[in-house]
C-alpha positions in Angstrom: -54.8 -45.4 -41.1 -57.8 -47.7 -41.3 -56.0 -49.9 -43.8 -53.2 -50.4 -41.4 -55.6 -51.5 -38.7 -57.3 -54.1 -40.9 -54.0 -56.0 -41.1 -54.3 -56.8 -37.4 -57.9 -58.0 -37.6 -57.2 -61.7 -37.3 -54.7 -61.2 -34.5 -57.0 -59.2 -32.2 -58.9 -62.1 -30.6 -55.6 -63.8 -29.8 -54.2 -60.6 -28.3 -57.3 -60.0 -26.2 -57.6 -63.6 -24.8 -55.3 -64.1 -21.8 -55.3 -67.9 -21.6 -53.0 -69.3 -19.0 -53.2 -72.9 -20.3 -52.1 -74.6 -23.5 -53.1 -77.8 -25.2 -50.4 -80.4 -25.5 -50.8 -83.7 -27.3 -50.1 -86.7 -25.1 -50.2 -89.2 -27.9 -47.3 -90.8 -29.6 -46.0 -89.0 -32.8 -47.0 -92.0 -35.0 -50.6 -92.0 -33.9 -53.2 -90.7 -36.3 -55.4 -88.9 -33.8 -54.7 -88.3 -30.1 -56.4 -86.7 -27.2 -55.2 -83.3 -26.0 -54.6 -82.6 -22.3 -54.6 -79.2 -20.6 -51.3 -78.4 -19.0 -50.1 -75.3 -17.0 -48.5 -72.6 -19.1 -46.0 -71.9 -16.2 -45.1 -75.3 -14.6 -44.7 -75.3 -10.8 -41.3 -74.4 -9.6 -39.1 -77.4 -9.1 -37.4 -78.0 -5.8 -33.9 -77.5 -7.3 -34.8 -74.4 -9.2 -34.3 -71.3 -6.9 -35.5 -68.5 -9.1 -39.2 -68.1 -10.1 -40.7 -65.4 -12.3 -42.7 -62.8 -10.4 -45.5 -63.4 -12.9 -45.9 -67.0 -11.7 -46.3 -65.9 -8.0 -48.4 -62.8 -8.9 -50.2 -62.8 -12.2 -51.1 -59.1 -11.7 -47.4 -58.1 -11.2 -46.8 -54.4 -12.1 -43.0 -54.3 -11.5 -43.0 -52.2 -8.4 -42.4 -54.8 -5.7 -42.2 -58.6 -5.3 -44.9 -58.4 -2.6 -48.4 -58.4 -4.3 -50.0 -56.0 -1.9 -47.1 -53.5 -2.0 -46.9 -53.9 -5.7 -50.6 -53.1 -6.2 -50.5 -50.2 -3.7 -47.4 -48.7 -5.4 -49.0 -49.0 -8.8 -52.2 -47.2 -7.7 -50.3 -44.4 -5.9 -47.9 -44.0 -8.8 -50.6 -43.7 -11.3 -52.8 -41.4 -9.1 -50.0 -38.9 -8.5 -48.6 -39.2 -12.0 -52.0 -38.4 -13.6 -52.7 -35.7 -11.0 -49.4 -34.0 -11.6 -49.9 -34.1 -15.4 -53.5 -32.8 -15.2 -53.3 -30.3 -12.4 -49.8 -28.8 -12.8 -49.8 -29.2 -16.5 -53.2 -27.6 -16.9 -52.1 -24.7 -14.6 -48.9 -24.3 -16.6 -50.7 -24.1 -19.9 -53.4 -21.7 -18.5 -50.8 -19.2 -17.2 -48.6 -19.2 -20.3 -48.2 -15.7 -21.8 -50.5 -14.6 -24.5 -49.0 -16.0 -27.7 -48.7 -13.3 -30.3 -50.3 -10.8 -28.0 -53.7 -11.4 -29.6 -55.7 -10.7 -26.4 -53.7 -7.6 -25.7 -54.2 -6.3 -29.2 -58.0 -6.9 -28.9 -58.2 -5.0 -25.6 -56.1 -2.1 -26.9 -58.3 -1.8 -30.0 -61.5 -1.8 -27.9 -60.0 0.8 -25.6 -59.0 3.1 -28.5 -62.5 2.7 -30.1 -64.2 3.8 -26.8 -61.7 6.7 -26.5 -62.3 8.0 -30.1 -66.1 7.7 -29.7 -65.9 9.8 -26.5 -63.8 12.5 -28.3 -66.1 12.4 -31.4 -63.3 11.7 -33.7 -63.8 9.3 -36.6 -62.5 5.8 -35.9 -60.4 5.6 -39.1 -59.1 8.6 -41.1 -57.8 8.7 -44.6 -54.3 9.6 -43.4 -52.4 7.2 -41.2 -49.9 9.8 -40.1 -50.8 13.5 -39.4 -49.9 15.3 -42.6 -48.9 18.5 -40.8 -46.1 16.6 -39.0 -44.6 15.0 -42.2 -41.5 16.6 -43.6 -41.4 16.0 -47.4 -38.4 16.8 -49.6 -38.8 19.6 -52.1 -38.8 19.0 -55.8 -35.2 20.2 -56.2 -33.8 17.8 -53.6 -34.9 14.7 -55.4 
């Protein structure tokens, strides 16, 4: 796993930086060295162009609404209720799942039988699992 992450090492600073400007050379292509000027990454919408990306109008666009205030509000409400539902209802569901493999029930039943046998004065474990007087064995001639 760690070896896979090391492949992305050089790209991490580029991914973390959120630069909204780029450097574009303003010199002629034949020039040896030119000065770089900072230009906008998203140029301003031209008068003839009717459609503008929502990211240009609102850099914090979450995709819920074109209005920045409504978009932010819907994002916060959606995440709050989404996480609340997952944590509260999901946790309640997992808590009230039935006992898998009946392990808790088996433990309680064993403790109950131990207390009962101790009160009766009977040994907890006997050498015979079944009562030998109730077993019906075949005779030697029937085999």
